[in-house]
PQR file of N, CA, C, O and H, with PARSE charges and radii, in Angstrom:
ATOM      1  N   UNK A   1     -10.730  19.281   5.560 -0.4000 1.5000
ATOM      2  CA  UNK A   1     -10.168  20.584   5.322 -0.0000 2.0000
ATOM      3  C   UNK A   1     -10.007  21.299   6.652  0.5500 1.7000
ATOM      4  O   UNK A   1     -10.826  21.140   7.558 -0.5500 1.4000
ATOM      5  N   UNK A   2      -8.952  22.082   6.761 -0.4000 1.5000
ATOM      6  CA  UNK A   2      -8.730  22.832   7.988 -0.0000 2.0000
ATOM      7  C   UNK A   2      -9.621  24.061   7.999  0.5500 1.7000
ATOM      8  O   UNK A   2      -9.894  24.645   6.950 -0.5500 1.4000
ATOM      9  H   UNK A   2      -8.287  22.211   6.026  0.4000 1.0000
ATOM     10  N   UNK A   3     -10.072  24.453   9.180 -0.4000 1.5000
ATOM     11  CA  UNK A   3     -10.974  25.589   9.292 -0.0000 2.0000
ATOM     12  C   UNK A   3     -10.260  26.917   9.432  0.5500 1.7000
ATOM     13  O   UNK A   3     -10.868  27.963   9.208 -0.5500 1.4000
ATOM     14  H   UNK A   3      -9.850  23.978  10.032  0.4000 1.0000
ATOM     15  N   UNK A   4      -9.007  26.907   9.791 -0.4000 1.5000
ATOM     16  CA  UNK A   4      -8.299  28.159   9.989 -0.0000 2.0000
ATOM     17  C   UNK A   4      -7.445  28.487   8.780  0.5500 1.7000
ATOM     18  O   UNK A   4      -7.077  27.596   8.014 -0.5500 1.4000
ATOM     19  H   UNK A   4      -8.513  26.057   9.973  0.4000 1.0000
ATOM     20  N   UNK A   5      -7.128  29.761   8.606 -0.4000 1.5000
ATOM     21  CA  UNK A   5      -6.257  30.163   7.510 -0.0000 2.0000
ATOM     22  C   UNK A   5      -4.898  29.523   7.700  0.5500 1.7000
ATOM     23  O   UNK A   5      -4.346  29.509   8.800 -0.5500 1.4000
ATOM     24  H   UNK A   5      -7.426  30.484   9.228  0.4000 1.0000
ATOM     25  N   UNK A   6      -4.369  28.993   6.608 -0.4000 1.5000
ATOM     26  CA  UNK A   6      -3.081  28.325   6.697 -0.0000 2.0000
ATOM     27  C   UNK A   6      -2.150  28.857   5.630  0.5500 1.7000
ATOM     28  O   UNK A   6      -2.596  29.358   4.597 -0.5500 1.4000
ATOM     29  H   UNK A   6      -4.818  29.004   5.715  0.4000 1.0000
ATOM     30  N   UNK A   7      -0.881  28.750   5.875 -0.4000 1.5000
ATOM     31  CA  UNK A   7       0.141  29.183   4.945 -0.0000 2.0000
ATOM     32  C   UNK A   7       0.081  28.303   3.699  0.5500 1.7000
ATOM     33  O   UNK A   7      -0.074  27.086   3.806 -0.5500 1.4000
ATOM     34  H   UNK A   7      -0.519  28.343   6.714  0.4000 1.0000
ATOM     35  N   UNK A   8       0.202  28.911   2.523 -0.4000 1.5000
ATOM     36  CA  UNK A   8       0.115  28.158   1.280 -0.0000 2.0000
ATOM     37  C   UNK A   8       1.318  27.255   1.054  0.5500 1.7000
ATOM     38  O   UNK A   8       1.346  26.513   0.072 -0.5500 1.4000
ATOM     39  H   UNK A   8       0.328  29.899   2.436  0.4000 1.0000
ATOM     40  N   UNK A   9       2.305  27.296   1.927 -0.4000 1.5000
ATOM     41  CA  UNK A   9       3.458  26.420   1.805 -0.0000 2.0000
ATOM     42  C   UNK A   9       3.131  25.003   2.242  0.5500 1.7000
ATOM     43  O   UNK A   9       3.912  24.084   1.999 -0.5500 1.4000
ATOM     44  H   UNK A   9       2.282  27.898   2.724  0.4000 1.0000
ATOM     45  N   UNK A  10       1.992  24.818   2.879 -0.4000 1.5000
ATOM     46  CA  UNK A  10       1.576  23.484   3.282 -0.0000 2.0000
ATOM     47  C   UNK A  10       1.449  22.649   2.022  0.5500 1.7000
ATOM     48  O   UNK A  10       0.849  23.093   1.044 -0.5500 1.4000
ATOM     49  H   UNK A  10       1.357  25.565   3.076  0.4000 1.0000
ATOM     50  N   UNK A  11       2.000  21.455   2.032 -0.4000 1.5000
ATOM     51  CA  UNK A  11       2.088  20.686   0.807 -0.0000 2.0000
ATOM     52  C   UNK A  11       1.131  19.512   0.703  0.5500 1.7000
ATOM     53  O   UNK A  11       0.997  18.950  -0.384 -0.5500 1.4000
ATOM     54  H   UNK A  11       2.487  21.094   2.827  0.4000 1.0000
ATOM     55  N   UNK A  12       0.464  19.114   1.765 -0.4000 1.5000
ATOM     56  CA  UNK A  12      -0.472  18.004   1.684 -0.0000 2.0000
ATOM     57  C   UNK A  12      -1.738  18.349   2.457  0.5500 1.7000
ATOM     58  O   UNK A  12      -1.689  18.699   3.636 -0.5500 1.4000
ATOM     59  H   UNK A  12       0.572  19.571   2.648  0.4000 1.0000
ATOM     60  N   UNK A  13      -2.877  18.242   1.765 -0.4000 1.5000
ATOM     61  CA  UNK A  13      -4.157  18.592   2.364 -0.0000 2.0000
ATOM     62  C   UNK A  13      -5.148  17.472   2.087  0.5500 1.7000
ATOM     63  O   UNK A  13      -5.275  17.010   0.953 -0.5500 1.4000
ATOM     64  H   UNK A  13      -2.916  17.958   0.807  0.4000 1.0000
ATOM     65  N   UNK A  14      -5.848  17.038   3.127 -0.4000 1.5000
ATOM     66  CA  UNK A  14      -6.899  16.037   2.973 -0.0000 2.0000
ATOM     67  C   UNK A  14      -8.229  16.769   2.846  0.5500 1.7000
ATOM     68  O   UNK A  14      -8.557  17.621   3.671 -0.5500 1.4000
ATOM     69  H   UNK A  14      -5.745  17.412   4.049  0.4000 1.0000
ATOM     70  N   UNK A  15      -8.992  16.434   1.810 -0.4000 1.5000
ATOM     71  CA  UNK A  15     -10.288  17.066   1.576 -0.0000 2.0000
ATOM     72  C   UNK A  15     -11.385  16.002   1.615  0.5500 1.7000
ATOM     73  O   UNK A  15     -11.110  14.803   1.552 -0.5500 1.4000
ATOM     74  H   UNK A  15      -8.726  15.742   1.139  0.4000 1.0000
ATOM     75  N   UNK A  16     -12.624  16.462   1.722 -0.4000 1.5000
ATOM     76  CA  UNK A  16     -13.768  15.549   1.739 -0.0000 2.0000
ATOM     77  C   UNK A  16     -14.661  15.840   0.532  0.5500 1.7000
ATOM     78  O   UNK A  16     -14.424  16.799  -0.202 -0.5500 1.4000
ATOM     79  H   UNK A  16     -12.847  17.436   1.773  0.4000 1.0000
ATOM     80  N   UNK A  17     -15.669  15.025   0.332 -0.4000 1.5000
ATOM     81  CA  UNK A  17     -16.613  15.230  -0.770 -0.0000 2.0000
ATOM     82  C   UNK A  17     -17.311  16.583  -0.648  0.5500 1.7000
ATOM     83  O   UNK A  17     -17.754  17.136  -1.655 -0.5500 1.4000
ATOM     84  H   UNK A  17     -15.861  14.246   0.929  0.4000 1.0000
ATOM     85  N   UNK A  18     -17.418  17.124   0.562 -0.4000 1.5000
ATOM     86  CA  UNK A  18     -18.032  18.442   0.758 -0.0000 2.0000
ATOM     87  C   UNK A  18     -17.203  19.563   0.145  0.5500 1.7000
ATOM     88  O   UNK A  18     -17.728  20.646  -0.112 -0.5500 1.4000
ATOM     89  H   UNK A  18     -17.058  16.675   1.380  0.4000 1.0000
ATOM     90  N   UNK A  19     -15.909  19.320  -0.096 -0.4000 1.5000
ATOM     91  CA  UNK A  19     -15.013  20.325  -0.669 -0.0000 2.0000
ATOM     92  C   UNK A  19     -15.046  20.336  -2.196  0.5500 1.7000
ATOM     93  O   UNK A  19     -14.380  21.163  -2.819 -0.5500 1.4000
ATOM     94  H   UNK A  19     -15.482  18.440   0.113  0.4000 1.0000
ATOM     95  N   UNK A  20     -15.807  19.435  -2.802 -0.4000 1.5000
ATOM     96  CA  UNK A  20     -15.842  19.336  -4.264 -0.0000 2.0000
ATOM     97  C   UNK A  20     -16.818  20.345  -4.845  0.5500 1.7000
ATOM     98  O   UNK A  20     -17.831  20.626  -4.204 -0.5500 1.4000
ATOM     99  H   UNK A  20     -16.348  18.764  -2.296  0.4000 1.0000
ATOM    100  N   UNK A  21     -16.570  20.906  -6.021 -0.4000 1.5000
ATOM    101  CA  UNK A  21     -15.392  20.674  -6.835 -0.0000 2.0000
ATOM    102  C   UNK A  21     -14.160  21.301  -6.194  0.5500 1.7000
ATOM    103  O   UNK A  21     -14.220  22.396  -5.634 -0.5500 1.4000
ATOM    104  H   UNK A  21     -15.747  20.679  -6.541  0.4000 1.0000
ATOM    105  N   UNK A  22     -13.054  20.593  -6.286 -0.4000 1.5000
ATOM    106  CA  UNK A  22     -11.813  21.014  -5.644 -0.0000 2.0000
ATOM    107  C   UNK A  22     -11.113  22.084  -6.466  0.5500 1.7000
ATOM    108  O   UNK A  22     -10.998  21.977  -7.687 -0.5500 1.4000
ATOM    109  H   UNK A  22     -13.006  19.703  -6.740  0.4000 1.0000
ATOM    110  N   UNK A  23     -10.650  23.113  -5.778 -0.4000 1.5000
ATOM    111  CA  UNK A  23      -9.822  24.121  -6.440 -0.0000 2.0000
ATOM    112  C   UNK A  23      -8.711  24.545  -5.502  0.5500 1.7000
ATOM    113  O   UNK A  23      -8.827  24.446  -4.281 -0.5500 1.4000
ATOM    114  H   UNK A  23     -10.744  23.200  -4.786  0.4000 1.0000
ATOM    115  N   UNK A  24      -7.643  25.016  -6.097 -0.4000 1.5000
ATOM    116  CA  UNK A  24      -6.504  25.536  -5.347 -0.0000 2.0000
ATOM    117  C   UNK A  24      -6.263  26.949  -5.842  0.5500 1.7000
ATOM    118  O   UNK A  24      -6.267  27.171  -7.053 -0.5500 1.4000
ATOM    119  H   UNK A  24      -7.550  25.097  -7.090  0.4000 1.0000
ATOM    120  N   UNK A  25      -6.054  27.906  -4.965 -0.4000 1.5000
ATOM    121  CA  UNK A  25      -5.991  27.781  -3.519 -0.0000 2.0000
ATOM    122  C   UNK A  25      -7.371  27.569  -2.905  0.5500 1.7000
ATOM    123  O   UNK A  25      -8.395  27.982  -3.450 -0.5500 1.4000
ATOM    124  H   UNK A  25      -6.050  27.726  -3.981  0.4000 1.0000
ATOM    125  N   UNK A  26      -7.356  26.909  -1.753 -0.4000 1.5000
ATOM    126  CA  UNK A  26      -8.582  26.648  -0.998 -0.0000 2.0000
ATOM    127  C   UNK A  26      -8.984  27.926  -0.257  0.5500 1.7000
ATOM    128  O   UNK A  26      -8.140  28.797  -0.045 -0.5500 1.4000
ATOM    129  H   UNK A  26      -6.525  26.573  -1.311  0.4000 1.0000
ATOM    130  N   UNK A  27     -10.247  28.057   0.139 -0.4000 1.5000
ATOM    131  CA  UNK A  27     -10.686  29.245   0.879 -0.0000 2.0000
ATOM    132  C   UNK A  27      -9.912  29.475   2.174  0.5500 1.7000
ATOM    133  O   UNK A  27      -9.805  30.613   2.631 -0.5500 1.4000
ATOM    134  H   UNK A  27     -10.932  27.349  -0.033  0.4000 1.0000
ATOM    135  N   UNK A  28      -9.374  28.420   2.769 -0.4000 1.5000
ATOM    136  CA  UNK A  28      -8.652  28.567   4.032 -0.0000 2.0000
ATOM    137  C   UNK A  28      -7.216  29.052   3.845  0.5500 1.7000
ATOM    138  O   UNK A  28      -6.528  29.322   4.830 -0.5500 1.4000
ATOM    139  H   UNK A  28      -9.461  27.495   2.398  0.4000 1.0000
ATOM    140  N   UNK A  29      -6.757  29.167   2.610 -0.4000 1.5000
ATOM    141  CA  UNK A  29      -5.374  29.591   2.366 -0.0000 2.0000
ATOM    142  C   UNK A  29      -5.271  31.110   2.369  0.5500 1.7000
ATOM    143  O   UNK A  29      -6.225  31.818   2.044 -0.5500 1.4000
ATOM    144  H   UNK A  29      -7.316  28.948   1.811  0.4000 1.0000
ATOM    145  N   UNK A  30      -4.106  31.587   2.739 -0.4000 1.5000
ATOM    146  CA  UNK A  30      -3.851  33.021   2.765 -0.0000 2.0000
ATOM    147  C   UNK A  30      -3.841  33.574   1.343  0.5500 1.7000
ATOM    148  O   UNK A  30      -3.309  32.937   0.434 -0.5500 1.4000
ATOM    149  H   UNK A  30      -3.331  31.012   3.003  0.4000 1.0000
ATOM    150  N   UNK A  31      -4.420  34.743   1.147 -0.4000 1.5000
ATOM    151  CA  UNK A  31      -4.526  35.303  -0.193 -0.0000 2.0000
ATOM    152  C   UNK A  31      -3.287  36.058  -0.649  0.5500 1.7000
ATOM    153  O   UNK A  31      -3.059  36.167  -1.854 -0.5500 1.4000
ATOM    154  H   UNK A  31      -4.853  35.260   1.885  0.4000 1.0000
ATOM    155  N   UNK A  32      -2.490  36.576   0.252 -0.4000 1.5000
ATOM    156  CA  UNK A  32      -1.376  37.421  -0.150 -0.0000 2.0000
ATOM    157  C   UNK A  32      -0.314  36.672  -0.941  0.5500 1.7000
ATOM    158  O   UNK A  32       0.426  37.291  -1.706 -0.5500 1.4000
ATOM    159  H   UNK A  32      -2.676  36.487   1.231  0.4000 1.0000
ATOM    160  N   UNK A  33      -0.217  35.358  -0.778 -0.4000 1.5000
ATOM    161  CA  UNK A  33       0.798  34.612  -1.528 -0.0000 2.0000
ATOM    162  C   UNK A  33       0.161  33.533  -2.395  0.5500 1.7000
ATOM    163  O   UNK A  33       0.757  32.478  -2.613 -0.5500 1.4000
ATOM    164  H   UNK A  33      -0.818  34.854  -0.157  0.4000 1.0000
ATOM    165  N   UNK A  34      -1.043  33.793  -2.888 -0.4000 1.5000
ATOM    166  CA  UNK A  34      -1.765  32.804  -3.679 -0.0000 2.0000
ATOM    167  C   UNK A  34      -1.456  32.928  -5.163  0.5500 1.7000
ATOM    168  O   UNK A  34      -0.850  33.900  -5.614 -0.5500 1.4000
ATOM    169  H   UNK A  34      -1.527  34.650  -2.711  0.4000 1.0000
ATOM    170  N   UNK A  35      -1.882  31.935  -5.896 -0.4000 1.5000
ATOM    171  CA  UNK A  35      -1.765  31.899  -7.349 -0.0000 2.0000
ATOM    172  C   UNK A  35      -3.174  31.924  -7.927  0.5500 1.7000
ATOM    173  O   UNK A  35      -4.141  31.862  -7.168 -0.5500 1.4000
ATOM    174  H   UNK A  35      -2.375  31.146  -5.530  0.4000 1.0000
ATOM    175  N   UNK A  36      -3.322  32.012  -9.254 -0.4000 1.5000
ATOM    176  CA  UNK A  36      -4.670  31.978  -9.839 -0.0000 2.0000
ATOM    177  C   UNK A  36      -5.404  30.692  -9.465  0.5500 1.7000
ATOM    178  O   UNK A  36      -4.779  29.643  -9.310 -0.5500 1.4000
ATOM    179  H   UNK A  36      -2.536  32.062  -9.871  0.4000 1.0000
ATOM    180  N   UNK A  37      -6.712  30.770  -9.322 -0.4000 1.5000
ATOM    181  CA  UNK A  37      -7.509  29.595  -8.962 -0.0000 2.0000
ATOM    182  C   UNK A  37      -7.482  28.594 -10.115  0.5500 1.7000
ATOM    183  O   UNK A  37      -7.664  28.952 -11.278 -0.5500 1.4000
ATOM    184  H   UNK A  37      -7.219  31.623  -9.449  0.4000 1.0000
ATOM    185  N   UNK A  38      -7.253  27.350  -9.763 -0.4000 1.5000
ATOM    186  CA  UNK A  38      -7.272  26.260 -10.729 -0.0000 2.0000
ATOM    187  C   UNK A  38      -8.117  25.133 -10.139  0.5500 1.7000
ATOM    188  O   UNK A  38      -7.956  24.770  -8.974 -0.5500 1.4000
ATOM    189  H   UNK A  38      -7.105  27.060  -8.818  0.4000 1.0000
ATOM    190  N   UNK A  39      -9.016  24.586 -10.952 -0.4000 1.5000
ATOM    191  CA  UNK A  39      -9.843  23.465 -10.504 -0.0000 2.0000
ATOM    192  C   UNK A  39      -9.089  22.173 -10.761  0.5500 1.7000
ATOM    193  O   UNK A  39      -8.485  21.993 -11.819 -0.5500 1.4000
ATOM    194  H   UNK A  39      -9.147  24.881 -11.899  0.4000 1.0000
ATOM    195  N   UNK A  40      -9.129  21.275  -9.782 -0.4000 1.5000
ATOM    196  CA  UNK A  40      -8.339  20.045  -9.837 -0.0000 2.0000
ATOM    197  C   UNK A  40      -9.244  18.821  -9.866  0.5500 1.7000
ATOM    198  O   UNK A  40     -10.099  18.667  -8.993 -0.5500 1.4000
ATOM    199  H   UNK A  40      -9.619  21.421  -8.923  0.4000 1.0000
ATOM    200  N   UNK A  41      -9.071  17.947 -10.858 -0.4000 1.5000
ATOM    201  CA  UNK A  41      -9.864  16.719 -10.917 -0.0000 2.0000
ATOM    202  C   UNK A  41      -9.349  15.704  -9.900  0.5500 1.7000
ATOM    203  O   UNK A  41      -8.241  15.185 -10.042 -0.5500 1.4000
ATOM    204  H   UNK A  41      -8.377  18.072 -11.567  0.4000 1.0000
ATOM    205  N   UNK A  42     -10.135  15.428  -8.898 -0.4000 1.5000
ATOM    206  CA  UNK A  42      -9.719  14.505  -7.839 -0.0000 2.0000
ATOM    207  C   UNK A  42     -10.699  13.342  -7.695  0.5500 1.7000
ATOM    208  O   UNK A  42     -10.381  12.336  -7.061 -0.5500 1.4000
ATOM    209  H   UNK A  42     -11.034  15.849  -8.783  0.4000 1.0000
ATOM    210  N   UNK A  43     -11.882  13.477  -8.277 -0.4000 1.5000
ATOM    211  CA  UNK A  43     -12.954  12.510  -8.059 -0.0000 2.0000
ATOM    212  C   UNK A  43     -12.603  11.090  -8.510  0.5500 1.7000
ATOM    213  O   UNK A  43     -12.959  10.134  -7.821 -0.5500 1.4000
ATOM    214  H   UNK A  43     -12.140  14.294  -8.792  0.4000 1.0000
ATOM    215  N   UNK A  44     -11.927  10.925  -9.629 -0.4000 1.5000
ATOM    216  CA  UNK A  44     -11.673   9.586 -10.172 -0.0000 2.0000
ATOM    217  C   UNK A  44     -10.544   8.843  -9.476  0.5500 1.7000
ATOM    218  O   UNK A  44     -10.619   7.627  -9.299 -0.5500 1.4000
ATOM    219  H   UNK A  44     -11.638  11.702 -10.188  0.4000 1.0000
ATOM    220  N   UNK A  45      -9.500   9.561  -9.079 -0.4000 1.5000
ATOM    221  CA  UNK A  45      -8.320   8.901  -8.516 -0.0000 2.0000
ATOM    222  C   UNK A  45      -8.183   9.061  -7.014  0.5500 1.7000
ATOM    223  O   UNK A  45      -7.505   8.266  -6.364 -0.5500 1.4000
ATOM    224  H   UNK A  45      -9.440  10.549  -9.222  0.4000 1.0000
ATOM    225  N   UNK A  46      -8.829  10.094  -6.450 -0.4000 1.5000
ATOM    226  CA  UNK A  46      -8.702  10.345  -5.023 -0.0000 2.0000
ATOM    227  C   UNK A  46      -7.486  11.176  -4.666  0.5500 1.7000
ATOM    228  O   UNK A  46      -7.231  11.428  -3.489 -0.5500 1.4000
ATOM    229  H   UNK A  46      -9.380  10.740  -6.978  0.4000 1.0000
ATOM    230  N   UNK A  47      -6.719  11.612  -5.685 -0.4000 1.5000
ATOM    231  CA  UNK A  47      -5.542  12.452  -5.459 -0.0000 2.0000
ATOM    232  C   UNK A  47      -5.431  13.487  -6.567  0.5500 1.7000
ATOM    233  O   UNK A  47      -5.838  13.243  -7.702 -0.5500 1.4000
ATOM    234  H   UNK A  47      -6.926  11.407  -6.641  0.4000 1.0000
ATOM    235  N   UNK A  48      -4.875  14.647  -6.227 -0.4000 1.5000
ATOM    236  CA  UNK A  48      -4.629  15.689  -7.216 -0.0000 2.0000
ATOM    237  C   UNK A  48      -3.430  16.508  -6.771  0.5500 1.7000
ATOM    238  O   UNK A  48      -3.172  16.654  -5.577 -0.5500 1.4000
ATOM    239  H   UNK A  48      -4.544  14.846  -5.304  0.4000 1.0000
ATOM    240  N   UNK A  49      -2.699  17.040  -7.745 -0.4000 1.5000
ATOM    241  CA  UNK A  49      -1.523  17.854  -7.484 -0.0000 2.0000
ATOM    242  C   UNK A  49      -1.712  19.199  -8.163  0.5500 1.7000
ATOM    243  O   UNK A  49      -1.999  19.257  -9.359 -0.5500 1.4000
ATOM    244  H   UNK A  49      -2.909  16.921  -8.716  0.4000 1.0000
ATOM    245  N   UNK A  50      -1.555  20.283  -7.409 -0.4000 1.5000
ATOM    246  CA  UNK A  50      -1.698  21.618  -7.979 -0.0000 2.0000
ATOM    247  C   UNK A  50      -0.488  21.924  -8.861  0.5500 1.7000
ATOM    248  O   UNK A  50       0.649  21.803  -8.404 -0.5500 1.4000
ATOM    249  H   UNK A  50      -1.322  20.236  -6.438  0.4000 1.0000
ATOM    250  N   UNK A  51      -0.713  22.320 -10.119 -0.4000 1.5000
ATOM    251  CA  UNK A  51       0.411  22.622 -11.002 -0.0000 2.0000
ATOM    252  C   UNK A  51       1.132  23.919 -10.648  0.5500 1.7000
ATOM    253  O   UNK A  51       2.262  24.131 -11.087 -0.5500 1.4000
ATOM    254  H   UNK A  51      -1.637  22.418 -10.490  0.4000 1.0000
ATOM    255  N   UNK A  52       0.503  24.789  -9.866 -0.4000 1.5000
ATOM    256  CA  UNK A  52       1.126  26.053  -9.491 -0.0000 2.0000
ATOM    257  C   UNK A  52       2.017  25.932  -8.263  0.5500 1.7000
ATOM    258  O   UNK A  52       3.184  26.320  -8.300 -0.5500 1.4000
ATOM    259  H   UNK A  52      -0.416  24.617  -9.510  0.4000 1.0000
ATOM    260  N   UNK A  53       1.474  25.401  -7.184 -0.4000 1.5000
ATOM    261  CA  UNK A  53       2.213  25.412  -5.915 -0.0000 2.0000
ATOM    262  C   UNK A  53       2.675  24.037  -5.463  0.5500 1.7000
ATOM    263  O   UNK A  53       3.429  23.930  -4.496 -0.5500 1.4000
ATOM    264  H   UNK A  53       0.525  25.086  -7.154  0.4000 1.0000
ATOM    265  N   UNK A  54       2.237  22.983  -6.143 -0.4000 1.5000
ATOM    266  CA  UNK A  54       2.681  21.643  -5.797 -0.0000 2.0000
ATOM    267  C   UNK A  54       1.962  21.019  -4.620  0.5500 1.7000
ATOM    268  O   UNK A  54       2.345  19.939  -4.172 -0.5500 1.4000
ATOM    269  H   UNK A  54       1.624  23.071  -6.929  0.4000 1.0000
ATOM    270  N   UNK A  55       0.931  21.670  -4.107 -0.4000 1.5000
ATOM    271  CA  UNK A  55       0.180  21.088  -2.999 -0.0000 2.0000
ATOM    272  C   UNK A  55      -0.498  19.810  -3.466  0.5500 1.7000
ATOM    273  O   UNK A  55      -1.134  19.780  -4.520 -0.5500 1.4000
ATOM    274  H   UNK A  55       0.620  22.548  -4.472  0.4000 1.0000
ATOM    275  N   UNK A  56      -0.358  18.757  -2.673 -0.4000 1.5000
ATOM    276  CA  UNK A  56      -0.981  17.469  -2.992 -0.0000 2.0000
ATOM    277  C   UNK A  56      -2.261  17.346  -2.177  0.5500 1.7000
ATOM    278  O   UNK A  56      -2.254  17.477  -0.953 -0.5500 1.4000
ATOM    279  H   UNK A  56       0.159  18.781  -1.816  0.4000 1.0000
ATOM    280  N   UNK A  57      -3.346  17.094  -2.874 -0.4000 1.5000
ATOM    281  CA  UNK A  57      -4.651  16.920  -2.244 -0.0000 2.0000
ATOM    282  C   UNK A  57      -5.018  15.445  -2.256  0.5500 1.7000
ATOM    283  O   UNK A  57      -4.839  14.759  -3.263 -0.5500 1.4000
ATOM    284  H   UNK A  57      -3.352  16.987  -3.868  0.4000 1.0000
ATOM    285  N   UNK A  58      -5.532  14.962  -1.132 -0.4000 1.5000
ATOM    286  CA  UNK A  58      -5.999  13.588  -1.011 -0.0000 2.0000
ATOM    287  C   UNK A  58      -7.457  13.628  -0.585  0.5500 1.7000
ATOM    288  O   UNK A  58      -7.821  14.316   0.368 -0.5500 1.4000
ATOM    289  H   UNK A  58      -5.677  15.519  -0.314  0.4000 1.0000
ATOM    290  N   UNK A  59      -8.282  12.885  -1.300 -0.4000 1.5000
ATOM    291  CA  UNK A  59      -9.707  12.836  -1.001 -0.0000 2.0000
ATOM    292  C   UNK A  59      -9.954  11.796   0.075  0.5500 1.7000
ATOM    293  O   UNK A  59      -9.698  10.609  -0.130 -0.5500 1.4000
ATOM    294  H   UNK A  59      -7.986  12.326  -2.074  0.4000 1.0000
ATOM    295  N   UNK A  60     -10.453  12.242   1.226 -0.4000 1.5000
ATOM    296  CA  UNK A  60     -10.735  11.328   2.335 -0.0000 2.0000
ATOM    297  C   UNK A  60     -11.789  10.322   1.886  0.5500 1.7000
ATOM    298  O   UNK A  60     -12.861  10.703   1.417 -0.5500 1.4000
ATOM    299  H   UNK A  60     -10.661  13.206   1.392  0.4000 1.0000
ATOM    300  N   UNK A  61     -11.483   9.060   2.030 -0.4000 1.5000
ATOM    301  CA  UNK A  61     -12.396   8.018   1.581 -0.0000 2.0000
ATOM    302  C   UNK A  61     -12.133   7.578   0.155  0.5500 1.7000
ATOM    303  O   UNK A  61     -12.813   6.682  -0.344 -0.5500 1.4000
ATOM    304  H   UNK A  61     -10.612   8.751   2.411  0.4000 1.0000
ATOM    305  N   UNK A  62     -11.157   8.189  -0.519 -0.4000 1.5000
ATOM    306  CA  UNK A  62     -10.812   7.786  -1.880 -0.0000 2.0000
ATOM    307  C   UNK A  62     -11.701   8.410  -2.933  0.5500 1.7000
ATOM    308  O   UNK A  62     -12.370   9.415  -2.692 -0.5500 1.4000
ATOM    309  H   UNK A  62     -10.604   8.917  -0.114  0.4000 1.0000
ATOM    310  N   UNK A  63     -11.698   7.795  -4.109 -0.4000 1.5000
ATOM    311  CA  UNK A  63     -12.443   8.301  -5.254 -0.0000 2.0000
ATOM    312  C   UNK A  63     -13.942   8.317  -4.961  0.5500 1.7000
ATOM    313  O   UNK A  63     -14.442   7.524  -4.164 -0.5500 1.4000
ATOM    314  H   UNK A  63     -11.155   6.979  -4.305  0.4000 1.0000
ATOM    315  N   UNK A  64     -14.645   9.232  -5.618 -0.4000 1.5000
ATOM    316  CA  UNK A  64     -16.081   9.393  -5.422 -0.0000 2.0000
ATOM    317  C   UNK A  64     -16.807   8.823  -6.634  0.5500 1.7000
ATOM    318  O   UNK A  64     -16.560   9.256  -7.760 -0.5500 1.4000
ATOM    319  H   UNK A  64     -14.239   9.877  -6.265  0.4000 1.0000
ATOM    320  N   UNK A  65     -17.680   7.879  -6.423 -0.4000 1.5000
ATOM    321  CA  UNK A  65     -18.459   7.297  -7.512 -0.0000 2.0000
ATOM    322  C   UNK A  65     -19.709   8.120  -7.756  0.5500 1.7000
ATOM    323  O   UNK A  65     -20.476   8.389  -6.831 -0.5500 1.4000
ATOM    324  H   UNK A  65     -17.881   7.528  -5.509  0.4000 1.0000
ATOM    325  N   UNK A  66     -19.912   8.514  -8.993 -0.4000 1.5000
ATOM    326  CA  UNK A  66     -21.146   9.184  -9.369 -0.0000 2.0000
ATOM    327  C   UNK A  66     -21.296  10.613  -8.913  0.5500 1.7000
ATOM    328  O   UNK A  66     -22.413  11.130  -8.907 -0.5500 1.4000
ATOM    329  H   UNK A  66     -19.290   8.295  -9.744  0.4000 1.0000
ATOM    330  N   UNK A  67     -20.212  11.284  -8.526 -0.4000 1.5000
ATOM    331  CA  UNK A  67     -20.313  12.694  -8.126 -0.0000 2.0000
ATOM    332  C   UNK A  67     -20.421  13.557  -9.370  0.5500 1.7000
ATOM    333  O   UNK A  67     -19.738  13.292 -10.359 -0.5500 1.4000
ATOM    334  H   UNK A  67     -19.304  10.865  -8.531  0.4000 1.0000
ATOM    335  N   UNK A  68     -21.270  14.594  -9.346 -0.4000 1.5000
ATOM    336  CA  UNK A  68     -21.373  15.491 -10.483 -0.0000 2.0000
ATOM    337  C   UNK A  68     -21.176  16.894 -10.073  0.5500 1.7000
ATOM    338  O   UNK A  68     -21.230  17.795 -10.911 -0.5500 1.4000
ATOM    339  H   UNK A  68     -21.824  14.809  -8.542  0.4000 1.0000
TER
END
């Protein structure tokens, strides 16, 4: 995850297990152009797509086994 605030127009973000549970918008995204927070299931497949803004999230290292 990027540490600086980024424009929500960014369409692909790599996240780590430390970012779970995953939600969009991420804390690093600008709030003025955000949508309602939605939690995204990424643990099983290693990828998730936000239904609001279309941002594609990829889990670094792939799917997480046994994460709760």
